[in-house]
C-alpha positions as CSV (number, residue, x, y, z in Angstrom):
1,M,93.2,85.4,64.1
2,K,93.4,82.9,66.2
3,P,91.8,79.8,65.7
4,L,87.9,79.3,67.2
5,P,87.6,78.1,71.0
6,S,87.3,74.0,70.5
7,P,84.2,72.6,71.6
8,S,84.9,72.8,75.0
9,S,85.3,76.6,75.8
10,A,82.8,78.9,77.4
11,H,80.1,78.5,74.7
12,I,79.4,74.9,74.7
13,S,76.9,76.0,77.4
14,L,74.6,77.4,74.3
15,V,74.0,74.0,73.1
16,S,70.5,73.8,72.7
17,P,67.9,70.7,71.6
18,H,67.2,71.2,67.8
19,P,63.7,72.3,67.4
20,R,63.0,68.9,65.5
21,W,64.3,67.0,68.7
22,R,61.9,69.4,70.6
23,T,59.1,68.9,68.6
24,G,59.9,65.1,68.8
25,S,59.6,64.8,72.5
26,A,56.3,66.6,72.6
27,F,55.3,64.1,71.1
28,F,56.6,61.3,73.1
29,G,55.5,63.8,76.0
30,C,51.9,63.3,74.5
31,L,52.3,59.5,74.8
32,L,53.1,59.4,78.4
33,L,50.6,61.7,79.3
34,L,47.9,59.5,77.6
35,T,49.6,56.3,79.4
36,L,48.7,58.5,82.7
37,L,45.1,59.2,81.9
38,F,44.5,55.7,80.0
39,P,45.6,53.2,82.0
40,P,42.4,51.5,82.6
41,V,42.1,51.4,78.8
42,I,45.3,49.6,78.1
43,Q,44.2,47.0,81.1
44,G,40.9,47.1,79.8
45,A,41.9,46.3,75.9
46,T,43.7,42.9,77.6
47,V,41.7,42.3,80.1
48,A,37.8,43.5,80.4
49,P,35.7,40.5,78.9
50,E,34.7,41.6,74.9
51,S,30.9,41.1,76.5
52,A,30.9,43.8,79.4
53,Q,31.7,46.3,77.3
54,P,30.7,48.6,74.6
55,V,32.7,47.4,71.3
56,V,36.2,49.2,70.7
57,D,38.6,49.1,67.8
58,W,41.8,49.9,68.9
59,F,43.4,50.1,66.6
60,A,41.8,52.6,64.9
61,M,41.7,54.5,68.1
62,W,45.0,54.3,68.7
63,S,46.1,54.9,65.2
64,G,43.5,58.4,65.0
65,L,44.5,59.5,68.2
66,L,48.9,59.5,67.7
67,G,48.3,60.6,64.1
68,G,46.2,63.1,65.3
69,I,48.6,64.3,68.1
70,A,51.5,64.7,65.4
71,L,49.4,66.8,63.4
72,F,48.7,68.6,66.6
73,L,52.2,69.3,67.6
74,F,53.1,70.0,63.8
75,G,50.7,72.5,63.3
76,M,51.3,74.1,66.8
77,D,55.2,74.6,66.0
78,R,54.2,76.0,62.2
79,M,52.0,78.6,63.9
80,A,54.8,79.5,66.4
81,K,57.3,79.7,63.8
82,S,55.4,81.8,61.4
83,L,54.0,84.1,64.3
84,Q,57.6,84.8,65.5
85,S,58.7,85.4,61.9
86,V,56.2,87.8,61.3
87,A,56.1,89.8,64.6
88,G,59.3,89.0,66.1
89,S,61.4,92.0,65.9
90,S,58.2,94.4,66.3
91,M,57.8,92.9,69.4
92,K,60.7,93.3,70.8
93,F,60.9,96.8,70.0
94,L,57.4,97.3,71.5
95,L,58.5,95.1,74.9
96,G,61.2,97.3,75.2
97,K,59.2,100.4,75.1
98,L,55.9,100.1,76.7
99,T,57.3,98.9,80.5
100,Q,57.6,102.0,82.2
101,N,55.4,100.8,84.8
102,S,54.2,97.6,86.6
103,L,50.6,97.6,84.6
104,L,52.2,98.7,81.4
105,G,54.5,95.7,81.7
106,A,51.7,93.6,82.5
107,L,50.0,94.4,79.3
108,T,52.9,94.4,77.1
109,G,53.9,91.1,78.2
110,A,50.6,89.4,77.8
111,F,50.3,91.0,74.3
112,V,53.8,90.1,73.2
113,T,53.5,86.3,74.5
114,A,50.1,85.7,72.5
115,I,51.6,86.9,69.5
116,L,55.0,85.0,69.5
117,N,53.1,82.0,71.4
118,S,56.1,81.5,73.8
119,S,56.1,83.0,77.6
120,T,59.8,81.4,77.4
121,I,60.7,83.5,74.2
122,T,59.5,86.7,76.3
123,T,60.8,85.7,79.5
124,V,64.1,85.4,77.2
125,L,64.1,88.7,75.8
126,L,63.4,90.3,79.3
127,V,66.7,88.8,80.6
128,G,68.7,90.4,77.7
129,F,66.7,94.3,78.7
130,I,67.7,93.4,82.4
131,S,71.4,92.3,81.4
132,A,71.6,95.9,79.0
133,G,70.6,97.8,81.9
134,L,67.2,98.8,79.6
135,L,64.4,97.2,82.5
136,T,64.3,96.7,86.1
137,L,63.8,93.7,87.9
138,Q,60.7,95.1,89.3
139,Q,59.6,96.3,85.2
140,S,60.1,92.6,84.3
141,I,58.1,91.2,87.2
142,G,55.0,92.9,85.4
143,V,56.0,91.2,82.3
144,I,56.1,88.3,83.4
145,M,53.0,88.5,85.2
146,G,51.3,89.4,81.7
147,A,52.9,87.2,79.6
148,N,51.4,84.2,81.6
149,I,47.7,86.1,80.5
150,G,49.2,86.1,77.1
151,S,49.7,82.1,77.4
152,T,46.4,81.1,77.3
153,F,46.1,82.9,73.9
154,T,46.3,79.8,72.1
155,A,43.6,77.7,74.2
156,Q,41.0,80.5,74.0
157,I,41.5,79.6,69.7
158,I,41.6,75.8,69.9
159,A,38.7,76.1,71.8
160,F,36.5,77.4,69.1
161,N,37.4,74.1,67.9
162,V,36.2,74.5,63.8
163,S,37.7,70.8,62.8
164,R,34.8,70.8,60.5
165,Y,36.6,73.7,58.4
166,A,40.1,72.1,59.1
167,P,40.6,71.2,55.7
168,L,39.7,74.0,53.9
169,I,41.6,76.4,56.3
170,I,45.0,73.8,55.0
171,A,43.8,74.4,51.6
172,A,43.4,78.2,52.0
173,G,46.4,78.3,54.0
174,F,48.4,76.3,51.7
175,L,47.4,78.6,48.3
176,W,48.4,81.4,50.3
177,E,51.8,80.1,50.8
178,S,52.3,78.7,47.0
179,T,51.2,81.5,45.4
180,S,52.2,84.5,47.2
181,R,55.3,85.9,46.1
182,H,56.7,88.1,48.8
183,E,58.5,86.3,51.8
184,H,56.0,87.7,54.3
185,R,53.2,86.7,52.9
186,R,54.2,83.1,52.4
187,I,55.2,83.1,55.9
188,Q,51.8,84.5,56.9
189,G,50.2,81.2,55.0
190,T,52.3,79.1,56.7
191,L,50.6,80.6,59.6
192,V,46.8,80.0,58.5
193,M,48.2,76.3,57.5
194,G,49.9,75.2,60.8
195,L,46.3,76.7,62.6
196,G,44.5,74.3,59.9
197,L,46.8,71.7,60.8
198,I,45.9,72.0,64.7
199,F,42.3,71.9,64.2
200,F,42.4,68.9,62.2
201,G,44.4,67.1,64.1
202,M,42.4,67.8,66.8
203,G,39.5,66.3,64.9
204,L,41.6,63.1,64.3
205,M,42.1,62.8,68.4
206,G,38.5,63.9,69.2
207,G,37.2,61.1,66.9
208,A,39.2,58.6,67.9
209,M,38.4,58.8,71.7
210,A,34.7,59.5,71.1
211,P,34.0,55.6,71.8
212,L,35.6,55.9,75.0
213,R,32.3,58.0,76.6
214,D,30.7,54.8,77.5
215,Y,33.6,52.7,77.9
216,T,32.9,52.0,81.7
217,P,36.6,51.9,83.2
218,F,38.1,55.4,81.5
219,V,34.5,57.1,82.6
220,E,35.7,55.8,86.6
221,W,39.1,56.9,85.8
222,M,38.8,60.5,84.4
223,V,36.2,60.8,87.7
224,R,39.0,60.4,89.9
225,M,40.9,62.9,87.7
226,E,38.7,65.6,89.3
227,H,40.5,65.2,92.3
228,P,42.6,69.0,92.2
229,T,45.7,67.2,93.1
230,A,45.7,64.1,90.7
231,G,45.0,66.6,87.6
232,I,47.4,69.3,88.9
233,L,50.1,66.9,89.2
234,T,49.2,65.4,85.6
235,G,49.1,68.8,83.9
236,A,52.8,69.7,85.6
237,V,54.3,66.9,84.6
238,F,53.0,66.8,81.0
239,T,53.6,70.2,80.7
240,A,57.5,69.9,81.7
241,L,58.2,67.1,79.5
242,I,56.4,68.8,76.1
243,H,58.0,72.5,77.9
244,S,54.3,73.8,76.3
245,S,51.2,74.7,78.5
246,A,49.3,75.4,75.7
247,T,49.5,71.9,74.7
248,T,48.6,70.5,77.5
249,T,45.4,73.0,77.9
250,G,45.0,72.0,74.5
251,I,44.7,68.2,74.5
252,A,42.5,69.1,77.9
253,I,40.1,71.2,75.6
254,V,40.3,68.1,72.9
255,M,38.3,65.8,75.4
256,A,36.5,68.1,77.0
257,S,35.3,68.5,73.7
258,E,34.2,65.0,73.1
259,G,32.7,65.0,77.0
260,L,35.6,63.0,78.3
261,I,36.4,65.6,81.2
262,T,34.8,67.7,83.3
263,L,35.0,71.4,84.0
264,P,36.9,70.4,87.3
265,A,39.1,68.4,85.8
266,G,40.2,70.9,82.9
267,I,41.0,73.4,85.2
268,A,43.0,71.1,87.5
269,L,45.1,70.5,84.5
270,A,45.3,73.6,83.3
271,L,46.5,74.8,87.2
272,G,49.2,71.8,86.4
273,A,50.1,73.5,83.2
274,N,51.3,77.1,84.9
275,I,53.3,74.8,87.5
276,G,55.0,72.3,84.0
277,T,56.0,75.6,82.3
278,C,58.3,76.9,84.8
279,V,60.3,74.0,84.3
280,T,61.5,75.3,80.8
281,A,62.6,78.7,82.4
282,V,64.5,76.6,85.1
283,I,66.2,75.0,82.6
284,A,66.9,77.7,80.6
285,S,68.6,79.6,83.2
286,V,70.9,77.4,84.6
287,G,74.8,78.8,84.0
288,K,73.1,82.2,83.3
289,P,74.1,85.3,84.4
290,V,71.9,86.5,87.8
291,D,69.7,88.6,86.2
292,A,68.6,85.2,83.9
293,R,67.9,82.7,87.8
294,R,65.9,85.8,89.3
295,A,63.5,86.2,86.3
296,S,63.3,82.0,85.8
297,V,62.8,82.8,90.0
298,A,60.2,85.0,89.5
299,H,58.3,83.0,87.2
300,V,58.3,80.3,89.4
301,L,57.3,81.8,92.5
302,F,54.4,83.7,90.5
303,N,53.3,80.6,89.0
304,V,53.4,78.3,92.0
305,F,51.7,80.8,94.5
306,G,49.2,81.0,92.0
307,V,47.9,77.8,91.8
308,L,48.3,76.8,95.5
309,I,46.0,80.0,96.0
310,W,43.6,78.5,93.7
311,A,44.1,74.5,94.1
312,G,41.5,74.9,96.4
313,L,38.8,77.0,94.9
314,I,38.4,75.2,91.8
315,P,34.6,74.7,92.2
316,Q,34.0,78.1,92.7
317,L,36.7,79.2,89.4
318,A,34.9,76.6,87.9
319,D,31.6,78.7,89.0
320,I,32.6,81.7,87.6
321,V,33.9,80.8,84.2
322,T,30.0,78.7,83.9
323,R,28.4,82.8,84.3
324,I,30.5,83.9,81.8
325,S,31.3,81.3,79.5
326,P,28.2,81.0,76.5
327,Q,25.8,78.1,77.6
328,Y,23.5,75.4,75.5
329,P,20.6,74.3,77.7
330,D,18.8,72.7,75.0
331,L,21.4,69.8,75.4
332,T,21.7,67.3,77.6
333,G,24.0,64.8,78.9
334,T,27.3,64.3,77.0
335,A,26.3,66.1,74.2
336,R,26.2,69.2,76.5
337,L,29.6,68.7,78.4
338,A,30.9,68.7,74.9
339,A,29.7,71.9,73.5
340,E,30.0,73.9,76.4
341,V,33.4,72.2,78.5
342,P,36.1,73.2,75.9
343,R,35.0,77.4,76.3
344,Q,35.2,77.1,79.7
345,I,38.4,75.5,79.7
346,A,40.0,78.0,77.9
347,N,38.1,81.2,80.4
348,A,39.2,79.3,83.1
349,H,42.8,79.1,82.5
350,T,42.7,83.0,81.8
351,A,40.6,83.9,84.4
352,F,43.0,82.7,86.4
353,N,46.4,83.8,85.0
354,V,44.2,88.1,85.0
355,L,43.0,86.7,88.5
356,N,46.6,85.9,89.9
357,T,47.9,89.2,88.1
358,L,45.3,91.7,89.5
359,L,46.3,89.8,92.7
360,F,49.9,90.0,92.8
361,I,50.4,93.5,90.4
362,G,50.6,95.6,93.2
363,F,53.5,94.1,95.0
364,A,55.9,93.8,92.1
365,G,58.5,96.0,94.1
366,P,58.9,93.8,97.6
367,I,58.9,90.9,95.4
368,A,61.5,92.4,93.1
369,R,63.9,93.2,96.6
370,W,62.7,89.4,97.7
371,I,64.2,87.4,94.6
372,Q,67.3,90.0,94.6
373,R,67.8,88.7,98.0
374,L,67.3,84.8,97.6
375,V,69.2,84.8,94.3
376,P,72.4,87.7,95.4
377,D,75.4,88.8,93.0
378,S,78.0,86.0,93.0
379,P,81.0,87.3,94.9
380,D,83.2,86.1,92.4
381,A,81.4,87.0,89.0
382,R,84.4,89.1,87.8
383,H,87.1,86.6,88.2
384,A,84.6,83.6,86.3
385,I,86.0,82.8,83.0
386,I,83.4,85.1,80.5
387,T,80.4,83.6,79.2
388,P,77.9,85.1,76.8
389,Q,75.3,86.7,78.3
390,Y,72.8,87.3,75.6
391,L,73.0,84.4,73.2
392,D,69.8,82.1,74.1
393,P,69.7,79.0,72.7
394,E,65.7,79.7,73.0
395,L,65.2,82.5,70.5
396,I,67.4,80.8,67.7
397,R,63.8,79.4,66.0
398,T,63.1,83.1,66.0
399,P,65.5,84.3,63.8
400,G,65.2,87.9,64.1
401,L,64.6,88.2,68.0
402,A,67.7,86.0,67.7
403,L,70.4,88.0,65.4
404,E,69.5,91.4,67.8
405,H,70.8,88.7,71.3
406,A,74.0,88.3,68.9
407,R,74.0,92.6,68.3
408,L,74.2,92.7,72.2
409,E,76.5,90.1,72.4
410,L,78.8,92.2,69.6
411,V,78.3,95.5,71.2
412,R,79.6,93.7,74.5
413,M,82.3,92.5,72.2
414,G,82.7,95.9,71.0
415,K,83.1,97.5,74.3
416,I,85.8,95.0,75.6
417,A,88.0,95.8,72.3
418,Q,87.8,99.1,73.1
419,N,88.5,98.5,77.1
420,M,91.8,97.2,75.4
421,V,92.8,100.6,73.5
422,D,92.3,102.8,76.3
423,R,94.1,100.3,78.5
424,L,97.4,101.3,76.3
425,K,96.9,104.8,77.3
426,D,100.4,106.2,79.1
427,T,101.1,102.5,79.7
428,L,102.5,101.8,75.8
429,T,105.2,104.3,76.3
430,E,105.8,104.2,80.0
431,G,106.7,100.4,80.7
432,H,104.2,98.8,82.7
433,I,104.9,95.6,81.6
434,Q,102.3,94.1,84.0
435,A,99.6,96.4,82.9
436,L,100.4,95.5,79.3
437,R,100.7,92.1,79.5
438,Q,97.0,92.1,81.4
439,T,95.9,94.0,78.3
440,A,97.2,91.2,76.4
441,R,95.0,88.6,77.9
442,I,91.7,90.9,77.7
443,D,92.2,89.2,74.2
444,D,91.4,85.9,75.2
445,Q,87.5,87.1,76.4
446,I,87.3,88.1,73.1
447,D,88.6,84.9,71.5
448,L,86.1,83.1,73.6
449,L,82.9,85.1,72.6
450,E,83.9,85.7,69.1
451,G,83.7,81.4,69.4
452,A,80.5,81.8,70.9
453,I,79.2,84.2,69.2
454,L,79.8,82.7,65.4
455,D,78.4,79.1,66.8
456,Y,75.4,81.2,67.6
457,L,74.6,82.7,64.3
458,Q,76.0,79.6,62.3
459,R,72.7,78.1,64.1
460,I,70.4,80.7,63.2
461,G,72.3,80.0,59.6
462,H,70.1,76.4,59.6
463,Q,66.9,78.4,59.9
464,S,64.8,80.0,57.2
465,L,66.1,83.5,56.8
466,T,64.1,87.0,54.9
467,D,66.8,88.1,52.5
468,D,66.7,90.9,55.1
469,L,67.4,88.8,57.9
470,S,70.2,86.9,55.4
471,H,71.6,90.8,55.4
472,Q,71.6,90.9,58.9
473,F,73.6,87.6,59.5
474,L,76.6,88.6,57.3
475,V,76.6,91.9,58.4
476,L,76.9,90.4,62.1
477,M,79.9,87.8,61.2
478,S,81.1,90.4,59.3
479,T,81.7,92.6,62.4
480,A,82.5,89.6,64.8
481,D,85.8,89.1,62.5
482,H,86.8,92.8,62.7
483,W,86.5,93.3,66.4
484,E,88.5,89.9,66.9
485,A,91.0,91.5,64.7
486,I,91.3,94.6,66.9
487,G,92.0,92.5,69.8
488,D,94.6,90.9,67.7
489,V,96.2,93.9,67.0
490,V,96.9,95.0,70.2
491,E,98.0,91.5,71.9
492,N,100.6,90.7,68.9
493,Q,101.7,94.1,67.8
494,L,101.0,96.7,70.3
495,V,101.9,95.1,73.3
496,P,104.8,93.5,72.2
497,T,106.3,96.8,71.2
498,G,105.2,98.4,74.4
499,I,107.3,95.7,76.2
500,R,110.2,95.8,74.5
501,I,110.2,99.4,74.8
502,A,109.9,98.7,78.3
503,E,112.4,96.2,78.6
504,E,115.5,98.0,75.9
505,R,114.8,101.4,78.3
506,I,114.2,103.1,75.0
507,S,112.8,106.8,76.4
508,I,110.4,108.1,74.6
509,S,110.3,111.7,74.4
510,R,107.5,113.8,76.1
511,A,105.6,115.2,72.5
512,M,105.9,112.0,71.2
513,K,104.3,110.4,74.1
514,E,101.3,112.8,73.7
515,T,100.8,112.3,69.8
516,L,100.7,108.9,70.7
517,N,98.1,109.5,73.7
518,E,95.8,111.7,71.0
519,M,96.2,109.4,68.9
520,L,94.6,106.5,71.1
521,A,91.9,108.8,72.1
522,Q,91.0,109.4,68.7
523,T,90.8,105.8,68.2
524,S,88.8,105.0,70.9
525,S,86.5,107.7,70.2
526,G,86.3,106.0,66.8
527,M,85.2,103.0,68.5
528,T,82.6,104.4,70.7
529,H,81.1,105.6,67.3
530,A,81.3,102.3,65.5
531,I,80.0,100.3,68.9
532,Q,76.5,103.3,68.7
533,A,76.3,102.0,64.8
534,L,76.2,98.6,65.8
535,A,74.1,99.0,68.6
536,T,71.2,101.1,67.0
537,G,71.7,101.4,63.9
538,D,72.8,104.9,63.6
539,E,73.8,106.4,60.0
540,N,75.0,109.6,62.1
541,A,77.3,107.6,64.4
542,A,79.0,105.7,61.5
543,R,79.5,108.8,59.3
544,T,81.6,110.1,62.6
545,V,83.9,107.5,62.3
546,F,84.9,108.3,58.9
547,S,85.1,111.9,60.0
548,L,87.9,111.3,62.4
549,K,90.2,109.7,59.3
550,P,91.7,113.0,58.9
551,D,92.9,114.0,62.3
552,I,94.3,110.3,62.8
553,D,96.2,110.6,58.9
554,R,97.3,113.8,60.6
555,L,98.4,112.1,63.6
556,A,100.5,109.6,62.1
557,L,102.1,111.9,59.5
558,K,103.0,114.0,62.4
559,I,104.8,111.1,64.7
560,Q,106.4,110.0,61.1
561,A,107.9,113.6,60.0
562,H,109.1,114.1,63.7
563,Q,111.1,110.9,64.0
564,A,112.4,112.0,60.8
565,H,113.8,115.0,61.7
566,K,115.7,113.6,64.1
567,L,117.2,110.5,62.4
568,T,120.8,111.2,62.2
569,P,123.6,109.3,62.2
570,Q,124.7,110.6,65.7
571,E,122.4,108.6,67.2
572,S,122.9,105.0,67.0
573,N,119.4,104.3,69.1
574,R,117.2,106.6,66.8
575,L,116.3,103.9,63.9
576,T,115.3,101.3,66.5
577,I,113.4,104.2,68.4
578,F,112.0,105.1,64.5
579,R,110.9,101.7,63.7
580,L,109.2,101.0,67.2
581,E,107.3,103.9,66.9
582,M,106.3,103.1,63.5
583,E,105.2,100.2,64.7
584,M,102.5,101.4,67.1
585,V,101.3,104.2,64.4
586,S,100.9,101.0,61.8
587,G,99.1,99.2,64.8
588,L,97.2,102.2,65.5
589,K,95.8,102.5,61.5
590,N,95.2,99.3,61.3
591,I,92.6,99.3,64.0
592,N,91.3,102.3,63.0
593,A,90.8,100.7,59.5
594,H,89.1,98.1,61.4
595,I,86.9,100.0,62.5
596,R,85.8,101.9,60.1
597,R,85.0,98.2,58.4
598,I,82.2,97.9,61.1
599,A,81.3,101.4,60.5
600,R,80.7,100.9,56.4
601,L,78.5,97.6,57.3
602,H,76.1,99.7,59.7
603,L,75.8,102.3,56.6
604,P,72.7,102.1,53.8
605,E,73.8,100.0,51.1
606,E,73.2,102.9,48.9
607,L,76.2,104.8,51.2
608,Q,78.6,102.2,51.5
609,D,80.2,102.8,48.3
610,S,79.7,106.3,48.3
611,T,82.6,108.9,46.8
612,N,81.9,110.7,50.2
613,I,83.2,107.8,52.4
614,Q,86.3,106.1,50.8
615,H,87.4,102.9,51.3
616,P,89.8,102.6,54.5
């Protein structure tokens, strides 16, 4: 086996910030948002005379605010990871099956994103399906539109603002997690505890900011935030920094729950969040295949045009959500704002995305064709150094989905290895030295993919894996090793033998060529079924690989017997021919042994040691 490619090789582009780093960057992004929103607070704390303003305990305010933000973000992270662990794989299946048309795709995208709590992950899954030929770009556009609707689900939960009960929710989640014996239920407990931390953090932030209601410089500043441009820009910048539109909307809801911002200001921030979230999609598509870039462009165009349409209609949107949201006419002033505006902001965020989807969903076909013209296929893509297509770092935090994408990359790797074997037909014994050398060079692609896949799997292994995911992890690691070994056999054993036959002008009989080609065909057939077992878990395909073993052995014995029969002292070069042909047979038997080991990995565990399936 060759050593893994160095860090400077193609898979270096997979490096992505660690999840903890991303949560930390979100925290500092929140601090920047506070700097943008609260300049009069900072200035007033040092300049404004104390007699001119109500007494504000600045230390208590900032400590409560920062602690609340930290708990809020930590709770969001816990809840998102738990949701993805519980439902990740099933959401991938749903997304792949229910996208026959744009409208159904939008509904599916909304549901999947609501469960996964990440429109970015939904987009990443789409890119994988498009690259694998399971979805068209037109179908994916409907899902992207729906993903924006699903991303508002978290804001709807936050708008309930049950911070009063947050300690009980945290306690219930902790007990659920610590007393459950099954891992699936422990994850559910973590989800509940994360939800409680969100509400607890909201309570801390709201309580800390409460004194600002009567702080004149802050009130005057927030009036300016009602201007669409200021609010949209602030929301866009903040979301771009923290990679989470749900967090931006959530903080706007927290501020509204204390009567600190009005509905128009909250809507402007939510609209800006829809633009800022596009930055994550753009960054994720850099250096990726054309399908990823097209999906990213679709996301950006849909969100930006949607915001441009509604930026001048914020008063009308505010009027719509005011009518459809709960009202509390018995309250007045700040108290009424605090009771009504949080739900109104959440409803505005949802209504905005629903109305945009209804507006654009009928144009999915023309939009797809336009994007294909905007982002054409690269003319020299086929000559580029091979890079992974499916190993997206955004999925690392969702191990179930990440392992499925590693599986897709391994299927691709297996097809490249099969191509090496297929290219040996005729060229192995016909003296085509240049063709053989080109076949050997394909192993470089396999080595690069193996390095990238192992690096990706290693990073998945650092996550919390269930027993089932741990088994999948080991299976995929072993599969990568076997595909790479097959490439090495072709490059280092079969190709050199073929080149020697050509250089020494050794003549191979027609009958022997036909038998070798038949053996190559059986080997390729075994690889086809092994790839199918890898891709779909098809037990019958795995069994078929083992059913080919008698034919492979028969052909190998036929070649050996044929040459042994001709091995006479009168032919001085017959021993050389015998050795070379036995090297070819040995190489092909070695390849088939690796194929059977791959097939065995994808059989149910109770069948892997069955007496009906002998070890290769």
